[in-house]
C-alpha positions as CSV (number, residue, x, y, z in Angstrom):
1,M,0.0,0.0,-0.2
2,L,2.6,2.6,1.0
3,T,5.9,2.7,2.8
4,V,6.8,5.3,5.5
5,I,10.5,6.4,6.1
6,A,12.0,8.0,9.2
7,T,15.6,8.8,10.0
8,D,17.8,9.1,13.1
9,S,21.2,10.7,12.9
10,D,22.5,8.7,15.9
11,S,24.8,5.7,15.2
12,G,24.3,2.1,15.9
13,N,21.3,0.8,17.4
14,N,20.3,4.1,18.7
15,G,20.0,5.2,14.9
16,T,18.3,2.1,13.8
17,L,14.2,2.7,13.8
18,I,11.6,0.2,14.1
19,Y,8.1,1.1,13.2
20,S,4.6,0.0,14.8
21,L,1.0,1.2,14.4
22,Q,-1.1,2.4,17.1
23,D,-4.9,2.1,17.5
24,V,-5.1,-0.2,14.3
25,P,-8.6,-0.1,12.9
26,R,-10.3,-3.7,13.2
27,H,-12.8,-5.7,11.3
28,S,-14.5,-8.7,12.9
29,G,-11.8,-8.5,15.8
30,M,-8.8,-8.7,13.4
31,P,-6.5,-5.9,12.5
32,M,-7.2,-4.4,9.1
33,F,-3.5,-2.9,8.5
34,A,0.0,-3.8,9.5
35,I,3.4,-2.5,9.1
36,D,6.7,-4.3,8.6
37,P,8.8,-3.3,11.8
38,H,11.8,-3.0,9.7
39,N,10.9,-1.3,6.4
40,G,7.8,0.6,7.2
41,L,5.9,-0.9,4.6
42,I,2.2,-0.5,5.5
43,T,-0.3,-3.2,4.1
44,T,-3.8,-4.4,4.4
45,V,-4.1,-7.5,6.3
46,Q,-7.4,-8.9,5.4
47,S,-8.5,-9.0,1.7
48,N,-11.9,-7.6,0.6
49,V,-12.6,-5.7,3.9
50,L,-11.8,-2.2,2.6
51,D,-15.3,-0.8,1.4
52,R,-15.6,2.9,0.3
53,E,-19.2,2.7,0.9
54,L,-18.9,1.5,4.5
55,T,-15.9,3.6,5.3
56,S,-14.3,6.5,3.1
57,E,-11.2,7.0,5.2
58,Y,-9.0,5.6,7.8
59,Q,-6.5,7.4,10.2
60,L,-3.3,5.4,11.0
61,T,-0.9,6.2,13.6
62,V,2.9,5.2,12.8
63,V,5.4,5.2,15.6
64,A,9.2,5.0,14.9
65,T,11.3,4.2,17.8
66,D,15.1,4.0,18.0
67,R,16.4,0.4,19.1
68,G,18.9,2.0,21.8
69,R,19.0,0.1,25.2
70,P,17.1,0.9,27.1
71,R,14.2,1.8,24.7
72,M,12.8,5.1,25.7
73,S,9.4,6.3,25.0
74,G,8.3,9.8,24.8
75,A,8.5,12.9,22.5
76,F,12.2,13.0,22.3
77,F,12.7,9.2,21.5
78,S,9.7,8.3,19.4
79,L,8.1,9.9,16.5
80,N,4.6,9.7,15.9
81,F,2.9,10.7,12.6
82,L,-0.6,10.3,11.2
83,I,-1.6,8.8,7.7
84,F,-4.7,9.2,6.4
85,V,-6.2,6.4,3.9
86,V,-8.9,8.0,1.8
87,F,-10.6,6.0,-0.9
88,V,-11.7,7.6,-4.1
89,Y,-15.0,6.4,-5.5
90,M,-14.5,4.5,-8.7
91,H,-17.3,3.1,-10.7
92,T,-17.6,-0.5,-10.4
93,Q,-19.8,-0.8,-13.5
94,F,-18.6,0.7,-16.7
95,P,-21.3,2.6,-19.0
96,C,-22.2,0.8,-22.0
97,F,-23.2,2.8,-25.0
98,Q,-25.5,1.6,-28.1
99,H,-24.7,3.1,-31.5
């Protein structure tokens, strides 16, 4: 679906980031989106659950945290940013013209 990228100017584990999602929207108890913790690739988990007629947009919160020891949390050690997934309406039936 899309890849997020964050950078950290520290060296070693302090400069290596891992990604996670907070408050992931769910369908039938299962998360609808996932993120690869190493490369930031966001994908849908379940096929055929995204329906613009039911929900036209989703808000995802991505957290990028460095791998320093101990892992810190808070404004100075992790980065949170929002992603809005907006569906554009596309006709599912194509017009038919008769001559």
